[in-house]
PyMOL Python script that loads the backbone (N, CA, C, O; Angstrom):
from pymol import cmd

cmd.read_pdbstr("""\
ATOM      1  N   MET A   1      86.626  28.677  98.815  1.00  0.00           N
ATOM      2  CA  MET A   1      85.595  27.831  98.268  1.00  0.00           C
ATOM      3  C   MET A   1      86.173  26.443  98.088  1.00  0.00           C
ATOM      4  O   MET A   1      87.335  26.290  97.711  1.00  0.00           O
ATOM      5  N   GLY A   2      85.371  25.441  98.354  1.00  0.00           N
ATOM      6  CA  GLY A   2      85.793  24.064  98.163  1.00  0.00           C
ATOM      7  C   GLY A   2      84.744  23.290  97.398  1.00  0.00           C
ATOM      8  O   GLY A   2      83.590  23.704  97.290  1.00  0.00           O
ATOM      9  N   PHE A   3      85.173  22.148  96.867  1.00  0.00           N
ATOM     10  CA  PHE A   3      84.289  21.310  96.057  1.00  0.00           C
ATOM     11  C   PHE A   3      84.386  19.864  96.508  1.00  0.00           C
ATOM     12  O   PHE A   3      85.393  19.441  97.076  1.00  0.00           O
ATOM     13  N   ALA A   4      83.316  19.104  96.244  1.00  0.00           N
ATOM     14  CA  ALA A   4      83.303  17.672  96.519  1.00  0.00           C
ATOM     15  C   ALA A   4      82.407  16.999  95.480  1.00  0.00           C
ATOM     16  O   ALA A   4      81.399  17.563  95.054  1.00  0.00           O
ATOM     17  N   TRP A   5      82.791  15.792  95.081  1.00  0.00           N
ATOM     18  CA  TRP A   5      81.993  15.024  94.115  1.00  0.00           C
ATOM     19  C   TRP A   5      80.822  14.391  94.826  1.00  0.00           C
ATOM     20  O   TRP A   5      80.982  13.839  95.915  1.00  0.00           O
ATOM     21  N   ASP A   6      79.626  14.463  94.217  1.00  0.00           N
ATOM     22  CA  ASP A   6      78.475  13.776  94.801  1.00  0.00           C
ATOM     23  C   ASP A   6      78.378  12.368  94.220  1.00  0.00           C
ATOM     24  O   ASP A   6      79.210  11.989  93.395  1.00  0.00           O
ATOM     25  N   ASN A   7      77.377  11.585  94.634  1.00  0.00           N
ATOM     26  CA  ASN A   7      77.277  10.191  94.194  1.00  0.00           C
ATOM     27  C   ASN A   7      76.767  10.047  92.758  1.00  0.00           C
ATOM     28  O   ASN A   7      76.673   8.931  92.247  1.00  0.00           O
ATOM     29  N   GLN A   8      76.435  11.170  92.102  1.00  0.00           N
ATOM     30  CA  GLN A   8      76.057  11.132  90.686  1.00  0.00           C
ATOM     31  C   GLN A   8      77.170  11.671  89.781  1.00  0.00           C
ATOM     32  O   GLN A   8      76.956  11.878  88.587  1.00  0.00           O
ATOM     33  N   GLY A   9      78.359  11.898  90.355  1.00  0.00           N
ATOM     34  CA  GLY A   9      79.486  12.391  89.575  1.00  0.00           C
ATOM     35  C   GLY A   9      79.452  13.875  89.288  1.00  0.00           C
ATOM     36  O   GLY A   9      80.141  14.344  88.382  1.00  0.00           O
ATOM     37  N   LYS A  10      78.662  14.628  90.043  1.00  0.00           N
ATOM     38  CA  LYS A  10      78.601  16.082  89.895  1.00  0.00           C
ATOM     39  C   LYS A  10      79.523  16.728  90.922  1.00  0.00           C
ATOM     40  O   LYS A  10      79.604  16.285  92.067  1.00  0.00           O
ATOM     41  N   LEU A  11      80.216  17.779  90.498  1.00  0.00           N
ATOM     42  CA  LEU A  11      81.102  18.503  91.402  1.00  0.00           C
ATOM     43  C   LEU A  11      80.311  19.634  92.055  1.00  0.00           C
ATOM     44  O   LEU A  11      79.889  20.581  91.391  1.00  0.00           O
ATOM     45  N   ARG A  12      80.120  19.517  93.355  1.00  0.00           N
ATOM     46  CA  ARG A  12      79.306  20.486  94.097  1.00  0.00           C
ATOM     47  C   ARG A  12      80.168  21.356  95.000  1.00  0.00           C
ATOM     48  O   ARG A  12      81.220  20.937  95.482  1.00  0.00           O
ATOM     49  N   VAL A  13      79.692  22.578  95.217  1.00  0.00           N
ATOM     50  CA  VAL A  13      80.332  23.473  96.166  1.00  0.00           C
ATOM     51  C   VAL A  13      80.115  22.888  97.553  1.00  0.00           C
ATOM     52  O   VAL A  13      78.978  22.677  97.975  1.00  0.00           O
ATOM     53  N   SER A  14      81.216  22.625  98.264  1.00  0.00           N
ATOM     54  CA  SER A  14      81.099  22.057  99.606  1.00  0.00           C
ATOM     55  C   SER A  14      81.148  23.138 100.686  1.00  0.00           C
ATOM     56  O   SER A  14      80.620  22.943 101.781  1.00  0.00           O
ATOM     57  N   PHE A  15      81.779  24.274 100.384  1.00  0.00           N
ATOM     58  CA  PHE A  15      81.768  25.426 101.286  1.00  0.00           C
ATOM     59  C   PHE A  15      82.187  26.662 100.507  1.00  0.00           C
ATOM     60  O   PHE A  15      82.900  26.581  99.507  1.00  0.00           O
ATOM     61  N   VAL A  16      81.723  27.809 100.994  1.00  0.00           N
ATOM     62  CA  VAL A  16      82.112  29.108 100.427  1.00  0.00           C
ATOM     63  C   VAL A  16      82.364  30.051 101.592  1.00  0.00           C
ATOM     64  O   VAL A  16      81.489  30.249 102.435  1.00  0.00           O
ATOM     65  N   TYR A  17      83.554  30.631 101.641  1.00  0.00           N
ATOM     66  CA  TYR A  17      83.828  31.640 102.662  1.00  0.00           C
ATOM     67  C   TYR A  17      83.029  32.891 102.340  1.00  0.00           C
ATOM     68  O   TYR A  17      82.890  33.257 101.173  1.00  0.00           O
ATOM     69  N   ASN A  18      82.501  33.551 103.368  1.00  0.00           N
ATOM     70  CA  ASN A  18      81.642  34.704 103.126  1.00  0.00           C
ATOM     71  C   ASN A  18      82.406  35.987 102.811  1.00  0.00           C
ATOM     72  O   ASN A  18      81.789  37.027 102.579  1.00  0.00           O
ATOM     73  N   ASN A  19      83.733  35.931 102.798  1.00  0.00           N
ATOM     74  CA  ASN A  19      84.521  37.123 102.494  1.00  0.00           C
ATOM     75  C   ASN A  19      85.181  37.050 101.113  1.00  0.00           C
ATOM     76  O   ASN A  19      86.127  37.792 100.848  1.00  0.00           O
ATOM     77  N   VAL A  20      84.702  36.175 100.236  1.00  0.00           N
ATOM     78  CA  VAL A  20      85.253  36.067  98.880  1.00  0.00           C
ATOM     79  C   VAL A  20      84.226  36.582  97.875  1.00  0.00           C
ATOM     80  O   VAL A  20      83.023  36.496  98.122  1.00  0.00           O
ATOM     81  N   PRO A  21      84.691  37.117  96.744  1.00  0.00           N
ATOM     82  CA  PRO A  21      83.761  37.710  95.774  1.00  0.00           C
ATOM     83  C   PRO A  21      82.644  36.781  95.303  1.00  0.00           C
ATOM     84  O   PRO A  21      81.518  37.234  95.095  1.00  0.00           O
ATOM     85  N   ILE A  22      82.928  35.512  95.133  1.00  0.00           N
ATOM     86  CA  ILE A  22      81.908  34.603  94.602  1.00  0.00           C
ATOM     87  C   ILE A  22      80.747  34.425  95.592  1.00  0.00           C
ATOM     88  O   ILE A  22      79.621  34.150  95.178  1.00  0.00           O
ATOM     89  N   TYR A  23      81.013  34.579  96.877  1.00  0.00           N
ATOM     90  CA  TYR A  23      79.930  34.545  97.870  1.00  0.00           C
ATOM     91  C   TYR A  23      79.005  35.744  97.657  1.00  0.00           C
ATOM     92  O   TYR A  23      77.782  35.620  97.728  1.00  0.00           O
ATOM     93  N   GLY A  24      79.605  36.900  97.395  1.00  0.00           N
ATOM     94  CA  GLY A  24      78.823  38.092  97.111  1.00  0.00           C
ATOM     95  C   GLY A  24      77.976  37.970  95.860  1.00  0.00           C
ATOM     96  O   GLY A  24      76.959  38.651  95.725  1.00  0.00           O
ATOM     97  N   GLU A  25      78.393  37.098  94.937  1.00  0.00           N
ATOM     98  CA  GLU A  25      77.629  36.852  93.714  1.00  0.00           C
ATOM     99  C   GLU A  25      76.484  35.861  93.939  1.00  0.00           C
ATOM    100  O   GLU A  25      75.672  35.628  93.043  1.00  0.00           O
ATOM    101  N   GLY A  26      76.427  35.279  95.147  1.00  0.00           N
ATOM    102  CA  GLY A  26      75.315  34.397  95.483  1.00  0.00           C
ATOM    103  C   GLY A  26      75.622  32.912  95.476  1.00  0.00           C
ATOM    104  O   GLY A  26      74.741  32.110  95.785  1.00  0.00           O
ATOM    105  N   VAL A  27      76.857  32.512  95.131  1.00  0.00           N
ATOM    106  CA  VAL A  27      77.193  31.089  95.081  1.00  0.00           C
ATOM    107  C   VAL A  27      77.133  30.511  96.496  1.00  0.00           C
ATOM    108  O   VAL A  27      77.666  31.087  97.444  1.00  0.00           O
ATOM    109  N   ARG A  28      76.473  29.364  96.613  1.00  0.00           N
ATOM    110  CA  ARG A  28      76.282  28.748  97.921  1.00  0.00           C
ATOM    111  C   ARG A  28      76.588  27.253  97.871  1.00  0.00           C
ATOM    112  O   ARG A  28      76.704  26.647  96.805  1.00  0.00           O
ATOM    113  N   ARG A  29      76.713  26.692  99.059  1.00  0.00           N
ATOM    114  CA  ARG A  29      76.960  25.258  99.221  1.00  0.00           C
ATOM    115  C   ARG A  29      75.877  24.473  98.481  1.00  0.00           C
ATOM    116  O   ARG A  29      74.693  24.802  98.562  1.00  0.00           O
ATOM    117  N   GLY A  30      76.295  23.437  97.763  1.00  0.00           N
ATOM    118  CA  GLY A  30      75.356  22.581  97.052  1.00  0.00           C
ATOM    119  C   GLY A  30      75.230  22.905  95.574  1.00  0.00           C
ATOM    120  O   GLY A  30      74.754  22.071  94.805  1.00  0.00           O
ATOM    121  N   TRP A  31      75.647  24.101  95.156  1.00  0.00           N
ATOM    122  CA  TRP A  31      75.595  24.442  93.735  1.00  0.00           C
ATOM    123  C   TRP A  31      76.519  23.502  92.965  1.00  0.00           C
ATOM    124  O   TRP A  31      77.522  23.038  93.507  1.00  0.00           O
ATOM    125  N   ILE A  32      76.189  23.220  91.705  1.00  0.00           N
ATOM    126  CA  ILE A  32      76.994  22.335  90.855  1.00  0.00           C
ATOM    127  C   ILE A  32      77.887  23.170  89.949  1.00  0.00           C
ATOM    128  O   ILE A  32      77.417  24.094  89.285  1.00  0.00           O
ATOM    129  N   LEU A  33      79.169  22.844  89.925  1.00  0.00           N
ATOM    130  CA  LEU A  33      80.098  23.488  89.002  1.00  0.00           C
ATOM    131  C   LEU A  33      80.024  22.742  87.683  1.00  0.00           C
ATOM    132  O   LEU A  33      80.401  21.573  87.601  1.00  0.00           O
ATOM    133  N   GLU A  34      79.537  23.421  86.647  1.00  0.00           N
ATOM    134  CA  GLU A  34      79.328  22.803  85.337  1.00  0.00           C
ATOM    135  C   GLU A  34      80.515  22.992  84.391  1.00  0.00           C
ATOM    136  O   GLU A  34      80.889  22.069  83.667  1.00  0.00           O
ATOM    137  N   GLU A  35      81.112  24.203  84.399  1.00  0.00           N
ATOM    138  CA  GLU A  35      82.207  24.519  83.479  1.00  0.00           C
ATOM    139  C   GLU A  35      83.207  25.456  84.142  1.00  0.00           C
ATOM    140  O   GLU A  35      82.854  26.283  84.983  1.00  0.00           O
ATOM    141  N   VAL A  36      84.463  25.301  83.739  1.00  0.00           N
ATOM    142  CA  VAL A  36      85.514  26.249  84.098  1.00  0.00           C
ATOM    143  C   VAL A  36      86.239  26.597  82.808  1.00  0.00           C
ATOM    144  O   VAL A  36      86.779  25.722  82.132  1.00  0.00           O
ATOM    145  N   ASN A  37      86.246  27.878  82.474  1.00  0.00           N
ATOM    146  CA  ASN A  37      86.932  28.376  81.279  1.00  0.00           C
ATOM    147  C   ASN A  37      86.537  27.602  80.019  1.00  0.00           C
ATOM    148  O   ASN A  37      87.380  27.299  79.175  1.00  0.00           O
ATOM    149  N   GLY A  38      85.245  27.288  79.906  1.00  0.00           N
ATOM    150  CA  GLY A  38      84.727  26.612  78.722  1.00  0.00           C
ATOM    151  C   GLY A  38      84.867  25.103  78.718  1.00  0.00           C
ATOM    152  O   GLY A  38      84.393  24.445  77.792  1.00  0.00           O
ATOM    153  N   THR A  39      85.510  24.539  79.738  1.00  0.00           N
ATOM    154  CA  THR A  39      85.668  23.088  79.840  1.00  0.00           C
ATOM    155  C   THR A  39      84.564  22.513  80.716  1.00  0.00           C
ATOM    156  O   THR A  39      84.421  22.896  81.877  1.00  0.00           O
ATOM    157  N   VAL A  40      83.785  21.594  80.157  1.00  0.00           N
ATOM    158  CA  VAL A  40      82.719  20.939  80.912  1.00  0.00           C
ATOM    159  C   VAL A  40      83.355  20.035  81.963  1.00  0.00           C
ATOM    160  O   VAL A  40      84.281  19.278  81.673  1.00  0.00           O
ATOM    161  N   ILE A  41      82.843  20.128  83.186  1.00  0.00           N
ATOM    162  CA  ILE A  41      83.384  19.345  84.294  1.00  0.00           C
ATOM    163  C   ILE A  41      82.781  17.948  84.272  1.00  0.00           C
ATOM    164  O   ILE A  41      81.563  17.781  84.332  1.00  0.00           O
ATOM    165  N   THR A  42      83.652  16.949  84.185  1.00  0.00           N
ATOM    166  CA  THR A  42      83.240  15.552  84.232  1.00  0.00           C
ATOM    167  C   THR A  42      83.908  14.886  85.427  1.00  0.00           C
ATOM    168  O   THR A  42      84.892  15.396  85.961  1.00  0.00           O
ATOM    169  N   ALA A  43      83.372  13.756  85.839  1.00  0.00           N
ATOM    170  CA  ALA A  43      83.888  13.041  87.009  1.00  0.00           C
ATOM    171  C   ALA A  43      85.397  12.861  86.913  1.00  0.00           C
ATOM    172  O   ALA A  43      85.925  12.399  85.901  1.00  0.00           O
ATOM    173  N   GLY A  44      86.069  13.233  87.981  1.00  0.00           N
ATOM    174  CA  GLY A  44      87.515  13.074  88.057  1.00  0.00           C
ATOM    175  C   GLY A  44      88.316  14.215  87.477  1.00  0.00           C
ATOM    176  O   GLY A  44      89.545  14.156  87.478  1.00  0.00           O
ATOM    177  N   ALA A  45      87.659  15.261  86.976  1.00  0.00           N
ATOM    178  CA  ALA A  45      88.369  16.401  86.376  1.00  0.00           C
ATOM    179  C   ALA A  45      89.303  17.045  87.393  1.00  0.00           C
ATOM    180  O   ALA A  45      88.986  17.119  88.581  1.00  0.00           O
ATOM    181  N   ASN A  46      90.458  17.510  86.920  1.00  0.00           N
ATOM    182  CA  ASN A  46      91.420  18.203  87.766  1.00  0.00           C
ATOM    183  C   ASN A  46      91.125  19.699  87.701  1.00  0.00           C
ATOM    184  O   ASN A  46      91.591  20.396  86.799  1.00  0.00           O
ATOM    185  N   ILE A  47      90.359  20.176  88.651  1.00  0.00           N
ATOM    186  CA  ILE A  47      89.918  21.568  88.657  1.00  0.00           C
ATOM    187  C   ILE A  47      91.099  22.514  88.811  1.00  0.00           C
ATOM    188  O   ILE A  47      91.130  23.565  88.171  1.00  0.00           O
ATOM    189  N   SER A  48      92.062  22.166  89.639  1.00  0.00           N
ATOM    190  CA  SER A  48      93.221  23.041  89.856  1.00  0.00           C
ATOM    191  C   SER A  48      93.937  23.369  88.553  1.00  0.00           C
ATOM    192  O   SER A  48      94.374  24.502  88.350  1.00  0.00           O
ATOM    193  N   SER A  49      94.059  22.387  87.673  1.00  0.00           N
ATOM    194  CA  SER A  49      94.758  22.633  86.410  1.00  0.00           C
ATOM    195  C   SER A  49      93.945  23.552  85.500  1.00  0.00           C
ATOM    196  O   SER A  49      94.521  24.261  84.675  1.00  0.00           O
ATOM    197  N   LEU A  50      92.622  23.553  85.636  1.00  0.00           N
ATOM    198  CA  LEU A  50      91.773  24.417  84.818  1.00  0.00           C
ATOM    199  C   LEU A  50      91.798  25.873  85.268  1.00  0.00           C
ATOM    200  O   LEU A  50      91.466  26.768  84.491  1.00  0.00           O
ATOM    201  N   LEU A  51      92.187  26.112  86.512  1.00  0.00           N
ATOM    202  CA  LEU A  51      92.154  27.459  87.073  1.00  0.00           C
ATOM    203  C   LEU A  51      93.402  28.280  86.780  1.00  0.00           C
ATOM    204  O   LEU A  51      93.432  29.474  87.076  1.00  0.00           O
ATOM    205  N   GLY A  52      94.426  27.670  86.208  1.00  0.00           N
ATOM    206  CA  GLY A  52      95.639  28.412  85.865  1.00  0.00           C
ATOM    207  C   GLY A  52      96.513  28.679  87.072  1.00  0.00           C
ATOM    208  O   GLY A  52      96.253  28.185  88.169  1.00  0.00           O
ATOM    209  N   PRO A  53      97.566  29.478  86.852  1.00  0.00           N
ATOM    210  CA  PRO A  53      98.530  29.734  87.924  1.00  0.00           C
ATOM    211  C   PRO A  53      97.891  30.441  89.118  1.00  0.00           C
ATOM    212  O   PRO A  53      96.926  31.191  88.973  1.00  0.00           O
ATOM    213  N   ASN A  54      98.442  30.187  90.280  1.00  0.00           N
ATOM    214  CA  ASN A  54      97.942  30.777  91.516  1.00  0.00           C
ATOM    215  C   ASN A  54      98.601  32.137  91.719  1.00  0.00           C
ATOM    216  O   ASN A  54      99.478  32.309  92.566  1.00  0.00           O
ATOM    217  N   GLN A  55      98.152  33.095  90.915  1.00  0.00           N
ATOM    218  CA  GLN A  55      98.705  34.444  91.029  1.00  0.00           C
ATOM    219  C   GLN A  55      97.620  35.473  90.739  1.00  0.00           C
ATOM    220  O   GLN A  55      96.662  35.208  90.012  1.00  0.00           O
ATOM    221  N   ALA A  56      97.795  36.642  91.323  1.00  0.00           N
ATOM    222  CA  ALA A  56      96.830  37.726  91.128  1.00  0.00           C
ATOM    223  C   ALA A  56      96.724  38.087  89.656  1.00  0.00           C
ATOM    224  O   ALA A  56      97.710  38.076  88.919  1.00  0.00           O
ATOM    225  N   GLY A  57      95.506  38.408  89.249  1.00  0.00           N
ATOM    226  CA  GLY A  57      95.259  38.847  87.886  1.00  0.00           C
ATOM    227  C   GLY A  57      94.783  37.765  86.939  1.00  0.00           C
ATOM    228  O   GLY A  57      94.295  38.076  85.853  1.00  0.00           O
ATOM    229  N   VAL A  58      94.911  36.494  87.323  1.00  0.00           N
ATOM    230  CA  VAL A  58      94.437  35.397  86.472  1.00  0.00           C
ATOM    231  C   VAL A  58      92.912  35.390  86.509  1.00  0.00           C
ATOM    232  O   VAL A  58      92.312  35.357  87.583  1.00  0.00           O
ATOM    233  N   ASN A  59      92.291  35.421  85.340  1.00  0.00           N
ATOM    234  CA  ASN A  59      90.833  35.469  85.241  1.00  0.00           C
ATOM    235  C   ASN A  59      90.288  34.085  84.902  1.00  0.00           C
ATOM    236  O   ASN A  59      90.864  33.365  84.087  1.00  0.00           O
ATOM    237  N   ASN A  60      89.176  33.721  85.530  1.00  0.00           N
ATOM    238  CA  ASN A  60      88.511  32.438  85.267  1.00  0.00           C
ATOM    239  C   ASN A  60      87.028  32.655  85.058  1.00  0.00           C
ATOM    240  O   ASN A  60      86.403  33.495  85.706  1.00  0.00           O
ATOM    241  N   GLU A  61      86.474  31.873  84.135  1.00  0.00           N
ATOM    242  CA  GLU A  61      85.039  31.887  83.836  1.00  0.00           C
ATOM    243  C   GLU A  61      84.417  30.621  84.432  1.00  0.00           C
ATOM    244  O   GLU A  61      84.911  29.515  84.213  1.00  0.00           O
ATOM    245  N   PHE A  62      83.341  30.795  85.179  1.00  0.00           N
ATOM    246  CA  PHE A  62      82.653  29.682  85.829  1.00  0.00           C
ATOM    247  C   PHE A  62      81.199  29.625  85.383  1.00  0.00           C
ATOM    248  O   PHE A  62      80.569  30.662  85.171  1.00  0.00           O
ATOM    249  N   VAL A  63      80.667  28.415  85.241  1.00  0.00           N
ATOM    250  CA  VAL A  63      79.238  28.209  85.034  1.00  0.00           C
ATOM    251  C   VAL A  63      78.777  27.238  86.122  1.00  0.00           C
ATOM    252  O   VAL A  63      79.297  26.129  86.247  1.00  0.00           O
ATOM    253  N   PHE A  64      77.797  27.677  86.899  1.00  0.00           N
ATOM    254  CA  PHE A  64      77.225  26.881  87.969  1.00  0.00           C
ATOM    255  C   PHE A  64      75.756  26.606  87.677  1.00  0.00           C
ATOM    256  O   PHE A  64      75.111  27.339  86.927  1.00  0.00           O
ATOM    257  N   THR A  65      75.240  25.548  88.275  1.00  0.00           N
ATOM    258  CA  THR A  65      73.800  25.350  88.351  1.00  0.00           C
ATOM    259  C   THR A  65      73.416  25.584  89.802  1.00  0.00           C
ATOM    260  O   THR A  65      73.894  24.897  90.706  1.00  0.00           O
ATOM    261  N   ALA A  66      72.548  26.561  90.010  1.00  0.00           N
ATOM    262  CA  ALA A  66      72.097  26.922  91.352  1.00  0.00           C
ATOM    263  C   ALA A  66      71.118  25.888  91.880  1.00  0.00           C
ATOM    264  O   ALA A  66      70.663  25.013  91.144  1.00  0.00           O
ATOM    265  N   SER A  67      70.805  25.997  93.143  1.00  0.00           N
ATOM    266  CA  SER A  67      69.898  25.033  93.778  1.00  0.00           C
ATOM    267  C   SER A  67      68.498  25.067  93.171  1.00  0.00           C
ATOM    268  O   SER A  67      67.760  24.090  93.295  1.00  0.00           O
ATOM    269  N   ASP A  68      68.110  26.171  92.514  1.00  0.00           N
ATOM    270  CA  ASP A  68      66.797  26.248  91.864  1.00  0.00           C
ATOM    271  C   ASP A  68      66.835  25.770  90.412  1.00  0.00           C
ATOM    272  O   ASP A  68      65.825  25.842  89.712  1.00  0.00           O
ATOM    273  N   GLY A  69      68.006  25.278  89.949  1.00  0.00           N
ATOM    274  CA  GLY A  69      68.141  24.750  88.604  1.00  0.00           C
ATOM    275  C   GLY A  69      68.599  25.765  87.566  1.00  0.00           C
ATOM    276  O   GLY A  69      68.882  25.396  86.427  1.00  0.00           O
ATOM    277  N   GLN A  70      68.675  27.022  87.938  1.00  0.00           N
ATOM    278  CA  GLN A  70      69.103  28.077  87.017  1.00  0.00           C
ATOM    279  C   GLN A  70      70.612  28.038  86.820  1.00  0.00           C
ATOM    280  O   GLN A  70      71.366  27.872  87.779  1.00  0.00           O
ATOM    281  N   GLN A  71      71.055  28.195  85.556  1.00  0.00           N
ATOM    282  CA  GLN A  71      72.497  28.276  85.290  1.00  0.00           C
ATOM    283  C   GLN A  71      72.946  29.718  85.464  1.00  0.00           C
ATOM    284  O   GLN A  71      72.290  30.653  85.006  1.00  0.00           O
ATOM    285  N   VAL A  72      74.089  29.876  86.142  1.00  0.00           N
ATOM    286  CA  VAL A  72      74.632  31.185  86.459  1.00  0.00           C
ATOM    287  C   VAL A  72      76.098  31.199  86.050  1.00  0.00           C
ATOM    288  O   VAL A  72      76.836  30.258  86.344  1.00  0.00           O
ATOM    289  N   SER A  73      76.527  32.272  85.365  1.00  0.00           N
ATOM    290  CA  SER A  73      77.908  32.421  84.915  1.00  0.00           C
ATOM    291  C   SER A  73      78.584  33.564  85.636  1.00  0.00           C
ATOM    292  O   SER A  73      77.967  34.594  85.909  1.00  0.00           O
ATOM    293  N   PHE A  74      79.869  33.375  85.948  1.00  0.00           N
ATOM    294  CA  PHE A  74      80.663  34.401  86.603  1.00  0.00           C
ATOM    295  C   PHE A  74      82.047  34.454  85.986  1.00  0.00           C
ATOM    296  O   PHE A  74      82.591  33.436  85.558  1.00  0.00           O
ATOM    297  N   SER A  75      82.606  35.639  85.946  1.00  0.00           N
ATOM    298  CA  SER A  75      84.003  35.833  85.585  1.00  0.00           C
ATOM    299  C   SER A  75      84.675  36.402  86.805  1.00  0.00           C
ATOM    300  O   SER A  75      84.285  37.464  87.290  1.00  0.00           O
ATOM    301  N   LEU A  76      85.686  35.709  87.317  1.00  0.00           N
ATOM    302  CA  LEU A  76      86.367  36.158  88.525  1.00  0.00           C
ATOM    303  C   LEU A  76      87.875  36.228  88.301  1.00  0.00           C
ATOM    304  O   LEU A  76      88.467  35.380  87.633  1.00  0.00           O
ATOM    305  N   GLU A  77      88.472  37.258  88.878  1.00  0.00           N
ATOM    306  CA  GLU A  77      89.911  37.441  88.795  1.00  0.00           C
ATOM    307  C   GLU A  77      90.542  37.093  90.133  1.00  0.00           C
ATOM    308  O   GLU A  77      90.055  37.507  91.185  1.00  0.00           O
ATOM    309  N   LYS A  78      91.622  36.336  90.088  1.00  0.00           N
ATOM    310  CA  LYS A  78      92.318  35.987  91.327  1.00  0.00           C
ATOM    311  C   LYS A  78      92.941  37.237  91.927  1.00  0.00           C
ATOM    312  O   LYS A  78      93.527  38.063  91.226  1.00  0.00           O
ATOM    313  N   GLY A  79      92.798  37.353  93.248  1.00  0.00           N
ATOM    314  CA  GLY A  79      93.324  38.530  93.943  1.00  0.00           C
ATOM    315  C   GLY A  79      94.605  38.242  94.667  1.00  0.00           C
ATOM    316  O   GLY A  79      95.171  39.134  95.299  1.00  0.00           O
TER     317      GLY A  79
END
""", "prot")
cmd.dss("prot")
cmd.show_as("cartoon", "prot")
cmd.util.cbc("prot")
cmd.orient("prot")
């Protein structure tokens, strides 16, 4: 999954691989990432630092706004 800032300072999903769990949860290109682990995402935020170490078992909580405006929350564990 990748992200890119839009011209309104929102962090949007720029791509999602179809073989990752979050794709199975319905996350798609264009969705807005609102929070990671309780931290509201603001312009220029360092997302990598919010996700913790790059190792299996690390759990992260995400809040997205879907393309229909609905907020969706997920808890995902790094594999």
